[in-house]
Each structure stands twice: as C-alpha cells, then as structure tokens.
C-alpha positions as CSV (number, residue, x, y, z in Angstrom):
1,M,-70.9,-60.4,-45.0
2,A,-68.2,-57.9,-44.1
3,D,-68.7,-54.2,-44.7
4,P,-66.0,-52.9,-47.1
5,V,-66.0,-49.5,-45.4
6,T,-65.4,-51.0,-42.0
7,D,-62.5,-53.0,-43.4
8,Q,-60.9,-49.9,-44.9
9,I,-61.2,-48.0,-41.6
10,I,-59.6,-50.9,-39.7
11,I,-56.7,-51.1,-42.2
12,A,-56.2,-47.3,-41.9
13,V,-56.1,-47.5,-38.1
14,V,-53.6,-50.4,-38.2
15,L,-51.3,-48.6,-40.7
16,F,-51.5,-45.4,-38.6
17,A,-50.6,-47.4,-35.4
18,V,-47.7,-49.0,-37.2
19,A,-46.4,-45.7,-38.5
20,M,-46.6,-44.1,-35.1
21,G,-44.8,-47.1,-33.6
22,I,-42.0,-46.7,-36.2
23,L,-41.8,-43.0,-35.6
24,A,-41.7,-43.5,-31.8
25,F,-38.9,-46.1,-32.2
26,F,-36.7,-43.7,-34.3
27,E,-37.4,-40.8,-32.0
28,I,-36.5,-42.8,-28.9
29,R,-33.3,-44.0,-30.6
30,F,-32.4,-40.4,-31.6
31,L,-33.0,-39.1,-28.1
32,R,-30.9,-41.9,-26.6
33,K,-28.0,-41.1,-29.0
34,R,-28.3,-37.4,-28.2
35,M,-28.2,-38.0,-24.4
36,K,-25.3,-40.3,-24.8
37,G,-23.3,-37.6,-26.7
38,R,-24.2,-35.0,-24.2
39,R,-23.0,-37.2,-21.4
40,K,-19.7,-37.7,-23.2
41,R,-19.3,-34.0,-23.8
42,L,-20.1,-33.2,-20.1
43,G,-17.6,-35.9,-19.0
44,K,-14.9,-34.4,-21.4
45,R,-15.7,-30.9,-20.2
46,D,-15.3,-32.0,-16.5
47,D,-11.9,-33.5,-17.4
48,E,-10.8,-30.3,-19.1
49,L,-12.0,-28.2,-16.2
50,A,-10.1,-30.5,-13.8
51,D,-6.9,-30.1,-15.8
52,Q,-7.4,-26.3,-16.1
53,A,-8.1,-26.0,-12.3
54,H,-5.0,-28.0,-11.5
55,N,-2.8,-26.0,-13.8
56,A,-4.2,-22.7,-12.4
57,V,-3.3,-23.8,-8.8
58,T,0.2,-24.9,-9.8
59,T,0.9,-21.6,-11.7
60,T,-0.5,-19.4,-9.0
61,K,1.6,-21.1,-6.3
62,A,4.7,-20.6,-8.5
63,I,3.9,-16.8,-8.8
64,L,3.2,-16.5,-5.1
65,S,6.6,-18.1,-4.3
66,A,8.5,-15.9,-6.8
67,M,7.0,-12.7,-5.4
68,D,7.6,-13.8,-1.9
69,R,11.3,-14.1,-2.7
70,Q,11.1,-10.5,-4.1
71,G,9.6,-9.3,-0.9
72,V,6.1,-8.9,-2.3
73,R,3.6,-10.5,0.1
74,S,-0.2,-10.4,0.4
75,G,-2.1,-12.2,3.2
76,D,-5.3,-12.0,1.2
77,A,-3.6,-13.7,-1.8
78,S,-2.3,-16.6,0.4
79,S,-5.7,-17.0,2.0
80,M,-7.5,-17.2,-1.4
81,L,-4.9,-19.7,-2.7
82,R,-5.6,-22.0,0.3
83,E,-9.3,-21.8,-0.4
84,A,-8.6,-22.8,-4.0
85,D,-6.7,-25.9,-2.8
86,M,-9.7,-26.9,-0.7
87,A,-12.0,-26.4,-3.7
88,L,-9.8,-28.5,-5.9
89,A,-9.9,-31.3,-3.4
90,R,-13.7,-31.2,-3.6
91,H,-13.8,-31.0,-7.4
92,N,-15.3,-27.6,-7.5
93,Y,-13.2,-26.7,-10.5
94,R,-15.0,-23.5,-11.5
95,V,-14.5,-22.1,-8.0
96,V,-10.8,-23.0,-8.2
97,I,-10.4,-21.1,-11.5
98,D,-12.2,-18.1,-10.1
99,L,-10.1,-18.0,-6.8
100,T,-6.8,-18.5,-8.6
101,S,-7.6,-15.6,-11.0
102,K,-8.4,-13.3,-8.0
103,T,-5.2,-14.4,-6.3
104,R,-3.1,-13.4,-9.2
105,D,-4.8,-10.1,-9.5
106,R,-4.2,-9.4,-5.8
107,L,-0.5,-10.3,-6.2
108,M,-0.2,-7.9,-9.2
109,S,-1.7,-5.1,-7.1
110,A,0.7,-5.8,-4.3
111,K,3.6,-5.7,-6.7
112,A,2.5,-2.4,-8.2
113,A,2.0,-0.9,-4.8
114,Q,5.5,-1.9,-3.7
115,A,7.0,-0.5,-7.0
116,T,5.3,2.8,-6.2
117,R,6.8,3.0,-2.8
118,G,10.2,1.9,-4.1
119,D,11.6,5.3,-5.0
120,L,10.5,6.9,-1.7
121,A,12.1,4.0,0.2
122,K,15.3,4.5,-1.7
123,L,15.4,8.2,-1.0
124,E,14.8,7.6,2.7
125,Q,17.7,5.1,2.7
126,V,20.0,7.6,0.9
127,A,19.4,10.3,3.5
128,T,22.4,11.2,5.6
129,V,22.4,9.2,8.9
130,G,24.8,9.5,11.8
131,G,27.5,11.5,10.0
132,S,27.5,9.3,6.9
133,T,29.2,10.7,3.8
134,D,26.2,9.8,1.6
135,V,24.0,12.8,0.5
136,T,20.5,13.0,-0.8
137,T,19.7,13.9,-4.4
138,K,18.4,17.3,-3.3
139,E,21.6,18.1,-1.4
140,R,23.7,17.0,-4.5
141,I,21.7,19.4,-6.8
142,Q,22.1,22.2,-4.3
143,K,25.8,21.7,-4.2
144,E,26.2,21.5,-8.0
145,F,23.9,24.4,-9.0
146,P,23.6,27.8,-7.2
147,P,20.2,28.8,-6.0
148,N,17.8,30.0,-8.8
149,L,20.3,29.1,-11.6
150,L,18.0,26.5,-13.2
151,Q,14.8,28.4,-12.5
152,S,16.2,31.6,-14.0
153,K,17.4,29.8,-17.1
154,F,14.0,28.2,-17.6
155,S,12.2,31.5,-17.0
156,I,14.4,33.3,-19.6
157,E,13.5,30.6,-22.2
158,L,9.8,31.1,-21.4
159,A,10.1,34.8,-21.7
160,G,11.8,34.5,-25.1
161,T,9.0,32.3,-26.3
162,A,6.3,34.7,-25.0
163,I,8.0,37.6,-26.8
164,E,8.1,35.7,-30.1
165,T,4.4,34.9,-29.7
166,A,3.5,38.5,-28.9
167,R,5.4,39.7,-32.0
168,T,3.6,37.2,-34.2
169,A,0.3,38.5,-32.7
170,G,1.3,42.1,-33.5
171,R,1.6,43.3,-29.9
172,G,4.4,45.6,-28.7
173,T,7.3,43.9,-27.1
174,D,9.7,46.8,-26.3
175,V,9.3,46.6,-22.5
176,A,9.4,42.8,-22.5
177,T,12.5,42.8,-24.6
178,Q,14.3,45.2,-22.4
179,L,13.4,43.2,-19.3
180,L,14.6,40.0,-21.0
181,D,17.9,41.6,-22.0
182,S,18.3,42.7,-18.3
183,A,17.6,39.1,-17.2
184,K,20.2,37.7,-19.6
185,A,22.8,40.3,-18.4
186,R,22.2,39.4,-14.8
187,F,22.3,35.7,-15.6
188,D,25.7,36.2,-17.4
189,S,27.0,38.0,-14.3
190,Q,25.7,35.1,-12.1
191,D,23.0,37.3,-10.4
192,Y,20.4,34.5,-10.7
193,D,18.0,36.1,-8.3
194,G,17.9,39.3,-10.5
195,A,17.8,37.2,-13.7
196,L,14.8,35.3,-12.4
197,R,12.9,38.4,-11.3
198,F,13.5,40.2,-14.7
199,A,12.7,37.1,-16.7
200,R,9.3,36.7,-15.0
201,Q,8.5,40.4,-15.5
202,S,9.4,40.0,-19.2
203,K,7.0,37.1,-19.7
204,R,4.2,39.0,-17.9
205,S,4.8,42.0,-20.1
206,A,4.9,39.9,-23.3
207,D,1.6,38.3,-22.2
208,G,0.0,41.7,-22.2
209,E,0.3,42.7,-18.5
210,A,1.2,46.4,-17.9
211,I,4.7,46.3,-16.3
212,E,6.5,49.4,-15.3
213,L,10.1,49.3,-16.3
214,P,12.1,49.2,-13.1
215,P,15.1,51.5,-12.5
216,A,18.2,50.1,-14.1
217,V,20.6,48.4,-11.7
218,A,24.0,47.3,-12.8
219,P,24.3,43.5,-12.5
220,A,26.4,41.9,-9.8
221,G,29.8,40.9,-11.0
222,P,33.2,42.3,-11.8
223,S,33.5,46.0,-11.5
224,M,33.5,48.1,-14.7
225,P,36.6,49.7,-15.9
226,A,37.1,53.4,-15.0
227,G,35.3,55.7,-17.3
228,D,32.7,53.2,-18.3
229,Q,29.0,53.7,-17.8
230,S,26.0,51.3,-17.6
231,C,23.0,50.9,-20.0
232,P,19.9,52.5,-18.4
233,S,17.9,49.5,-19.7
234,C,19.9,46.3,-19.0
235,G,22.8,47.6,-16.9
236,A,25.5,46.4,-19.4
237,S,28.8,48.2,-19.5
238,I,28.9,51.0,-22.1
239,R,31.4,53.7,-23.1
240,P,30.7,57.4,-23.2
241,D,30.8,57.5,-27.0
242,D,28.4,54.6,-27.5
243,A,25.1,55.5,-29.3
244,F,23.5,52.1,-28.7
245,C,23.9,49.5,-26.0
246,R,25.9,46.5,-27.3
247,K,23.8,44.1,-25.1
248,C,20.2,45.2,-25.7
249,G,20.4,47.7,-28.6
250,T,18.8,50.6,-26.6
251,R,19.5,54.0,-28.0
252,L,21.8,55.8,-25.4
253,G,21.5,59.4,-26.6
254,P,18.6,61.6,-27.5
255,G,17.2,61.1,-31.0
256,V,14.7,62.7,-33.3
257,C,11.2,61.3,-34.2
258,A,11.1,60.3,-37.8
259,S,7.5,61.4,-38.1
260,C,7.4,64.9,-36.6
261,G,11.0,65.7,-35.8
262,A,10.5,66.1,-32.1
263,E,13.5,65.3,-29.8
264,L,13.4,61.9,-28.2
265,L,14.9,60.9,-24.9
266,A,16.9,57.8,-24.4
267,D,14.2,55.9,-22.6
268,D,11.2,57.0,-24.8
269,G,9.1,54.2,-26.3
270,F,6.8,56.6,-28.2
271,C,7.1,60.1,-29.4
272,R,5.6,62.4,-26.8
273,K,4.4,64.8,-29.6
274,C,2.8,62.6,-32.1
275,G,2.7,59.1,-30.5
276,T,4.8,57.4,-33.2
277,P,6.4,54.2,-31.8
278,F,10.1,54.5,-31.3
279,S,12.0,51.5,-32.6
280,R,15.1,50.7,-30.6
C-alpha cells in the first residue's frame, strides 16, 4: 500500500522540475532574442561607422585640396590622410574618424599660421626694391606727417585729461595748465618737438610730480610784429598794454593779494606773504 506522504513529495518534485523547465525555456528564449537584437544593433552601428568614416575621408580630401590651391600646405596633414585611407581599406573605422579629425585640425593650424605671416609678407613685398616707385607704409606716414606731429597731439590730449582728473581730485593744476598752454602754442606754430616736450611735462605735473616751470621760449614760427612782446608762460604774442595773456590767461603785470594786500609778481602762484593761492 502506497504511502500518501511519499506520493505528495513525488508530485511536488515533479511540479518543481516542470516549473524549472518552463522557466529555463523562457529564459533561454529571452536571451536568444536579446543576443539577436544586439547583433543587429552592432551590425547597424558598423554600417553607420563605415558611412561616417567614408564621408570623413572624402570631406578631408576636399579641404586639403582647397587649401593647397590657396597655398596652405602641411606635410603632416597629408601623411595622416594617407594613413586614414589605409585604415578605411582595413575597416578600422574608428581609427579613420580619429585621423581625419586630426588632419583637419592640422590644416586649420597651418592656415592660421599663414594668415599671421600674411601682413609681414605683404610689407616685405611693398618695400622699395631696385629704384621702384613703391614706398612702404612707414615711409608714406613720414612723408604725410612731420616728425612728432601725431605724438605731440596725442600727448596734449593726455595732458588735458590728466589736468581735468587733478582738478576733480582737488589738486593744484596751475603749473600743468601753463605747460599745456605752452604745448598748444608750440603745436599751433608747428614746433612739434617743443609741443611734445611741454605736453609730457604738463601730464607729469598734473599727475603730482614736482615740475619746475622752464624759462619761457617764444614758439617757432612767424616773427612777431614790431612792438609786440611774448607771454612769460606760453610764449604767445602779447601787446605792451595787455593785462592778461590771450592764449593762457596768465596775469602779465603785478597784482595785489586779495587776502593780505601784498604785491604779486607776474609769475607768482602763491602770495609770498600769506601763502594764499593766486588764481590766474
């Protein structure tokens, strides 16, 4: 007579074996399907890489040819492109893509280097050779502008800006202003060397440097009419009865200090008795 417990154990084992068989069947089926999909994706990716590599080689060759016509050449770029062709023939598509990218970078570097040298090459070609009538840019500027004209004009502008900054900061600008007026007077009389010298001194004075006012020198240019005098500050032409310079505003005769009544000389900046600033 069969044991009921034994029968139940056998039935349970059989059911478990059937369940495991069914589970193994579905798992194997799932894995096969997954591997098949992976193979399809890999195959598709290889096709895409092949097309990408082929297009990269074709494009790079076109760029190399165009730059060669422009005079841009690179031996390294040509060598890398030949290696890319060999890699394409061996189906090493990733190597092809990497080599063509490096080739294009090398070509761009060669083009940038040639552009940098371009201006220097043009200047060398423009230089006068064998009595040619062509002149360089530097010679053209020297012919059109006298020496120190541009420099003095720029320095006068800098000095004016420095004086305005000093006034805003509350610093005295009497000496700097007189020097700037002298620079302008000499510039107007085409004494560009003197204009440059006085403009630079004016800026240094406005920046706070102690500058001793140099002796007044009449600017180069047309001679003054008979009976005229020159301003002791800027050298501009003045008449004997002028009380102030028409150019820089300097008082030309002795005055009186508004604070203590002491007599002031024409070139005084401060009262020698009480130290009150003398406004010109």
